[in-house]
C-alpha positions in Angstrom: -8.3 46.7 -61.5 -7.7 49.8 -59.2 -4.6 50.4 -57.2 -6.4 49.9 -53.8 -7.6 46.5 -54.8 -4.2 45.5 -56.0 -2.7 46.7 -52.7 -5.2 44.5 -50.7 -4.6 41.5 -52.9 -0.9 41.9 -52.3 -1.3 42.2 -48.6 -3.5 39.1 -48.5 -1.0 37.2 -50.5 1.8 38.2 -48.1 -0.4 37.3 -45.1 -1.2 33.9 -46.5 2.5 33.2 -46.9 3.1 34.3 -43.3 0.2 32.3 -41.9 1.3 29.3 -43.8 4.8 29.7 -42.5 3.5 30.1 -38.9 1.3 27.1 -39.2 4.0 24.8 -40.4 5.6 24.2 -37.1 2.2 23.5 -35.5 1.5 21.1 -38.2 4.8 19.4 -37.7 4.3 19.2 -33.9 0.8 17.7 -34.5 2.3 15.2 -36.8 5.0 14.3 -34.3 2.4 14.0 -31.6 0.2 11.7 -33.8 3.3 9.5 -34.3 3.7 9.0 -30.5 2.8 5.6 -29.2 0.7 5.7 -26.1 0.8 3.5 -23.0 -1.8 3.7 -20.1 -0.5 3.7 -16.6 -3.1 3.1 -13.9 -2.4 4.6 -10.4 -4.4 5.1 -7.2 -5.6 8.5 -6.0 -3.0 9.6 -3.5 -2.0 13.1 -2.5 1.6 12.0 -2.0 2.1 9.8 -5.0 0.1 11.6 -7.7 2.3 14.8 -7.8 5.3 12.5 -8.3 3.6 10.6 -11.1 2.5 13.8 -12.9 5.3 16.2 -12.3 8.4 13.9 -12.0 8.0 10.4 -13.4 6.1 11.1 -16.6 8.0 14.2 -17.7 11.4 12.5 -17.1 10.3 9.3 -19.0 8.8 11.2 -21.9 11.9 13.4 -22.2 14.1 10.3 -22.5 11.5 8.5 -24.7 9.9 11.2 -26.9 8.2 8.6 -29.1 6.2 7.2 -26.1 3.4 9.1 -24.4 2.2 8.0 -20.9 -1.5 8.4 -20.3 -1.9 8.5 -16.5 -5.2 7.1 -15.3 -5.8 7.9 -11.6 -8.6 6.0 -9.9 -9.8 6.0 -6.3 -8.4 2.9 -4.6 -11.8 1.3 -3.6 -12.8 1.5 -7.3 -9.6 0.6 -9.0 -10.1 -3.2 -9.2 -13.5 -2.9 -10.8 -12.2 -0.3 -13.3 -9.1 -2.4 -14.1 -11.0 -5.6 -14.7 -13.6 -3.8 -16.8 -10.9 -2.3 -19.0 -9.1 -5.6 -19.4 -12.4 -7.5 -20.2 -13.4 -4.8 -22.8 -10.0 -4.9 -24.4 -9.3 -1.3 -23.5 -5.6 -0.3 -23.4 -4.1 -0.8 -19.9 -0.4 -1.5 -19.8 1.3 -0.9 -16.4 -0.4 -1.1 -13.0 -0.2 -2.6 -9.5 -2.4 -5.6 -8.7 -2.5 -5.0 -4.9 -4.4 -1.7 -5.1 -8.0 -2.7 -4.5 -9.6 -6.0 -5.5 -8.3 -9.5 -4.8 -4.6 -8.7 -5.2 -1.7 -10.4 -6.9 -2.5 -14.1 -6.2 -6.0 -13.8 -7.9 -4.7 -11.9 -10.9 -1.9 -14.4 -11.4 -4.2 -17.4 -11.2 -6.6 -15.7 -13.6 -3.9 -15.1 -16.2 -4.0 -11.3 -16.1 -0.2 -10.8 -15.6 2.6 -11.0 -18.2 5.5 -13.2 -17.4 8.5 -10.8 -17.4 11.2 -13.6 -17.1 11.9 -13.8 -20.9 12.4 -10.0 -21.0 14.6 -10.0 -18.0 16.8 -12.7 -19.5 16.9 -11.1 -22.9 18.0 -7.8 -21.6 20.3 -9.1 -18.9 18.5 -7.0 -16.4 20.3 -6.9 -13.0 17.8 -8.0 -10.4 20.4 -8.3 -7.7 19.7 -4.6 -6.8 16.5 -5.7 -5.1 16.1 -7.2 -1.7 15.9 -10.9 -2.7 13.1 -11.9 -0.3 11.0 -9.0 -1.6 11.6 -9.7 -5.3 10.7 -13.4 -4.7 7.2 -12.5 -3.5 6.2 -11.9 -7.1 7.9 -15.0 -8.6 5.9 -18.2 -9.0 7.1 -21.4 -10.6 10.1 -19.7 -12.0 8.2 -16.9 -13.6 8.7 -13.3 -12.5 5.4 -11.4 -12.7 6.3 -8.1 -11.2 8.9 -5.8 -9.8 8.4 -4.4 -6.2 8.6 -0.6 -5.9 7.7 -0.3 -2.2 7.7 -2.7 0.7 6.9 -2.2 4.4 5.8 -4.0 7.5 3.3 -3.2 10.2 4.3 -1.1 13.2 3.5 0.9 16.3 3.6 4.6 15.5 3.7 6.8 18.6 3.5 10.5 19.4 6.8 11.4 21.0 5.4 14.7 22.3 2.7 13.0 24.3 5.2 10.5 25.7 7.6 13.3 26.6 4.9 15.4 28.3 3.8 12.5 30.5 7.4 11.4 31.2 6.8 8.0 29.7 9.6 6.0 28.2 9.4 5.3 24.4 8.7 1.8 23.2 11.8 -0.2 22.1 13.0 -0.5 18.5 14.1 -4.1 18.7 11.6 -6.7 17.6 13.3 -9.2 19.9 12.6 -7.2 23.0 10.1 -9.4 24.8 9.3 -6.8 27.4 7.3 -5.0 24.7 4.1 -6.9 25.3 0.4 -6.2 24.7 0.0 -5.7 28.4 2.9 -3.1 28.6 1.4 -1.2 25.6 -2.0 -1.2 27.3 -0.4 0.1 30.6 1.2 2.9 28.6 -2.1 3.6 26.8 -3.9 3.9 30.1 -1.3 6.3 31.4 -1.6 8.5 28.4 -5.4 8.5 28.0 -7.2 11.6 29.2 -10.9 12.4 29.2 -11.9 9.4 27.1 -15.7 10.1 27.6 -15.3 13.6 26.3 -14.3 13.3 22.6 -13.8 17.0 22.1 -11.1 17.1 24.8 -9.9 13.5 24.8 -6.5 12.2 24.3 -6.5 8.5 23.5 -3.7 6.1 24.4 -4.1 3.6 21.5 -5.8 3.2 18.2 -5.5 -0.4 17.0 -5.6 -0.6 13.2 -3.8 -3.7 12.2 -5.1 -4.9 8.8 -6.3 -7.3 7.4 -8.5 -8.0 10.4 -7.3 -11.6 10.7 -3.8 -10.5 11.3 -4.4 -9.4 14.9 -4.2 -13.1 15.7 -0.6 -13.2 14.6 0.5 -11.2 17.7 -1.0 -13.8 19.9 0.8 -16.7 18.3 -2.4 -17.9 16.6 -1.7 -17.7 12.9 -5.0 -18.9 11.4 -4.0 -20.1 8.0 -3.0 -23.6 6.9 0.8 -24.0 6.4 0.7 -24.0 2.6 -2.1 -21.4 2.1 0.2 -18.5 1.3 2.2 -20.6 -1.2 -0.9 -21.9 -3.1 -3.3 -19.0 -2.5 -6.0 -21.5 -1.4 -7.2 -23.0 1.9 -9.9 -25.3 3.0 -10.4 -23.6 6.4 -9.3 -20.9 8.7 -8.8 -21.1 12.5 -10.6 -18.3 14.4 -11.5 -20.4 17.4 -8.2 -21.2 18.9 -7.5 -19.9 22.4 -5.0 -17.3 21.0 -7.4 -16.1 18.2 -10.3 -15.6 20.7 -8.0 -13.7 23.0 -6.7 -11.6 20.1 -10.1 -10.4 18.9 -11.4 -9.8 22.5 -8.2 -7.9 23.5 -8.7 -5.5 20.5 -12.4 -5.1 21.3 -11.6 -4.4 25.0 -9.3 -1.5 24.2 -12.4 0.6 23.5 -15.1 -0.7 25.8 -13.4 -2.2 28.8 -10.1 -0.2 29.2 -11.4 2.9 27.4 -8.0 3.8 25.9 -9.3 3.7 22.3 -11.9 5.9 20.6 -15.1 4.3 19.4 -16.4 4.7 15.8 -18.0 8.1 16.4 -14.8 9.5 18.0 -12.7 8.1 15.2 -14.9 10.0 12.7 -14.4 13.1 14.7 -10.6 12.6 14.7 -10.6 12.0 11.0 -12.1 15.5 10.5 -8.9 16.8 12.2 -6.8 15.3 9.5 -6.7 11.7 10.7 -6.8 9.9 14.1 -3.0 9.8 14.6 -2.3 13.0 12.7 -4.7 14.9 15.0 -2.1 14.8 17.8 -4.8 13.3 20.1 -3.6 9.7 19.8 -0.5 8.4 21.6 0.0 5.2 19.7 -1.4 3.6 16.6 -0.7 0.0 15.5 -1.2 -0.2 11.8 0.4 -0.9 8.4 3.6 0.6 7.3 1.9 3.2 5.2 2.3 5.3 8.3 5.9 6.0 7.2 4.6 8.1 4.3 1.1 9.1 5.4 2.4 10.7 8.6 5.5 12.2 6.9 3.9 15.6 6.5 3.4 15.7 10.3 6.5 17.4 11.6 7.3 19.8 14.5 7.8 22.5 11.8 4.1 22.6 10.7 1.1 24.0 12.6 -0.3 21.2 14.8 2.6 19.0 14.0 4.7 16.9 16.4 7.6 14.4 16.5 6.6 10.8 16.1 8.5 7.6 16.3 8.1 3.9 15.3 8.3 0.8 17.3 7.6 -3.0 16.7 4.1 -4.5 17.2 3.9 -5.8 20.7 3.9 -9.5 21.7 0.4 -10.7 22.5 1.8 -14.0 23.4 5.4 -14.7 24.5 7.7 -15.5 21.6 5.1 -15.1 18.9 7.2 -15.7 15.8 5.2 -13.9 13.2 3.7 -10.5 14.2 4.1 -8.1 11.3 2.0 -8.0 8.1 4.3 -7.2 5.2 2.9 -5.1 2.3 4.8 -5.1 -1.0 3.5 -3.5 -4.1 4.8 -4.4 -7.6 4.5 -2.9 -11.1 3.1 -5.4 -13.6 2.2 -5.5 -17.3 -1.1 -6.8 -18.5 -1.0 -10.3 -20.0 -1.4 -10.6 -23.8 0.8 -7.6 -24.8 3.1 -8.3 -27.7 5.2 -6.5 -30.3 5.8 -2.8 -29.9 3.1 -2.4 -27.3 4.9 -4.9 -25.0 8.3 -3.3 -25.7 7.0 0.2 -24.8 5.4 -1.2 -21.6 8.7 -2.9 -20.7 10.6 0.2 -21.4 8.4 2.1 -18.9 8.7 -0.7 -16.3 12.5 -0.5 -16.6 12.4 3.2 -16.1 10.2 3.0 -13.0 12.6 0.5 -11.4 15.8 2.3 -12.4 17.8 3.7 -9.5 17.2 7.3 -10.4 13.4 6.9 -10.7 13.2 4.8 -7.6 15.2 7.4 -5.7 12.9 10.2 -6.9 9.8 8.2 -5.8 11.3 7.6 -2.4 12.3 11.2 -1.9 9.0 12.6 -3.1 6.8 10.2 -1.1 8.8 8.9 1.8 7.8 5.3 0.9 10.4 2.6 1.7 12.3 1.4 -1.3 12.9 -2.1 -2.4 16.6 -1.7 -3.5 19.5 -2.2 -1.1 21.3 0.9 -2.0 18.4 3.2 -1.5 17.4 1.9 1.9 20.4 3.5 3.6 19.3 6.8 2.1 15.7 6.3 3.2 16.7 5.8 6.8 17.9 9.4 6.9 14.6 10.9 6.0 13.0 11.0 9.5 14.2 13.9 11.5 12.8 12.9 14.9 14.4 9.4 14.9 18.0 8.3 14.8 18.6 6.6 11.4 20.0 3.5 13.2 16.8 3.2 15.1 14.8 3.6 11.9 16.8 0.8 10.3 16.4 -1.6 13.3 12.6 -1.2 13.6 12.0 -1.2 9.9 14.1 -4.3 9.1 12.8 -6.2 12.1 9.4 -6.4 10.6 10.7 -8.6 7.8 12.3 -11.1 10.1 9.1 -11.2 12.2 6.5 -11.1 9.5 4.8 -12.5 6.4 3.4 -10.9 3.3 -0.3 -9.9 3.6 -3.1 -12.3 2.9 -4.7 -9.7 0.6 -1.6 -10.2 -1.7 -1.3 -14.0 -1.5 -4.8 -15.4 -1.0 -7.0 -15.9 -4.1 -10.4 -14.3 -3.8 -9.3 -12.1 -0.9 -12.1 -9.5 -1.5 -14.8 -12.1 -0.7 -12.8 -13.3 2.4 -12.4 -9.8 3.7 -16.0 -8.8 3.2 -17.1 -12.1 4.9 -15.2 -11.5 8.1 -15.7 -7.8 8.1 -19.5 -8.1 7.8 -19.7 -10.5 10.8 -17.1 -8.7 12.9 -18.5 -5.2 12.3 -21.3 -5.7 14.9 -18.8 -7.1 17.3 -16.5 -4.1 17.1 -19.3 -1.7 17.9 -21.0 -3.7 20.6 -19.8 -2.8 24.1 -20.9 -6.3 25.3 -19.3 -8.1 22.4 -18.0 -11.6 23.1 -15.4 -13.0 20.8 -15.9 -16.6 21.9 -19.5 -16.6 21.0 -19.1 -14.9 17.6 -15.9 -16.4 16.2 -17.3 -19.9 15.4 -19.8 -18.3 13.0 -17.0 -16.2 11.4 -14.8 -19.3 11.1 -17.6 -21.3 9.4 -18.6 -18.5 7.0 -15.0 -17.9 5.9 -14.5 -21.6 5.5 -17.4 -21.8 3.2 -16.1 -18.8 1.2 -12.7 -20.5 0.9 -14.2 -23.7 -0.5 -16.4 -21.7 -2.9 -13.4 -19.7 -4.2 -11.4 -22.9 -4.8 -14.3 -24.5 -6.7 -14.8 -21.3 -8.8 -11.1 -21.4 -9.7 -11.2 -25.2 -10.4 -8.5 -25.7 -7.7 -8.0 -29.2 -6.2 -6.7 -29.7 -2.7 -5.5 -33.3 -3.5 
């Protein structure tokens, strides 16, 4: 064998040793990765929440729990219920999620047995649940079983553009929910004063966009709560009342904002405003009554950004004097899929406990501006709105909870069917300049009543 060949063989031998040595750590890392247990966390598509999930929550959890890998599954909210139910039905891994994002909501998922009872785990670990606002935690308790931990809770409010009010010299709405001068008629008068060029969408400023949801909740402002007394406790009802004097007035009053008083944009104008970043965010709407997601959806709108402005928050107005329940409350929990056991359950529970820990809850609050569900963090959250006094934020935020109830989409079984039933019938009414609530609502009431009975029958629920 010649010297050159021996030299090459020697070099190859050395290279083999070097490559083997270099490959060893990669092999070890691969082995470590293969030993990781995986949990699937389903979340909704959200430009505010997703960066927190990807860049804050998961890295922090995995650093503290290197043997658990979190697989984040992000789904558009309108599709999330179908995806979730398909995964559960197919036996695909799905560990931690929120039942109120799309679909029928918590009540339906509880009745159908999709949620794991967390009570034994809470008791075993001595978990301190006193950190939560008691009324909020209780929403996801049923017959002594705790099915979820709330991570955000909010009411419904009037969001208003302070800059437009200031420019017109109009006084801001009050922050107290007990101020009975804050009526539908007063809000309408302000909207009329602040509306400019309503027939010219390109140059219009609108006084009021009414966006209270679900659609039936507009009746609450007019002291015409449409559900039977025990409906939100059981999740079932035999009927709904859409034909009371207050209910008819509520639906007609909302309709007339657009077509009679011309202070609200029609559907085409709303679409145009959406192209500018959103109706309220466009700066062309003085007031918007809507769910409390405005606290975080509107948080990027500040005087420091181009096209930004100062905005404030007020109660929903009284449609009828002394209406006791005006605000829809929206509380979202984290839950674990029923049927988990052993290590899979322990890993899911470990992740839930991390998500509701003070540090993780604070990070979520700071990253998203969503209202927290823990006493201690609320005082910090009140400080996050530069254009409002923290004391005013506290008053208006908390007032919704003493003047509101949790949303029907969280508490009524089969909500999707109910929602589509009234939306399909009301859709024509909202777009008809001559729409007459008194003529339409008996049909809506009958159709929703039939749906309620059908849902109860499908779930084998007895009203006796």
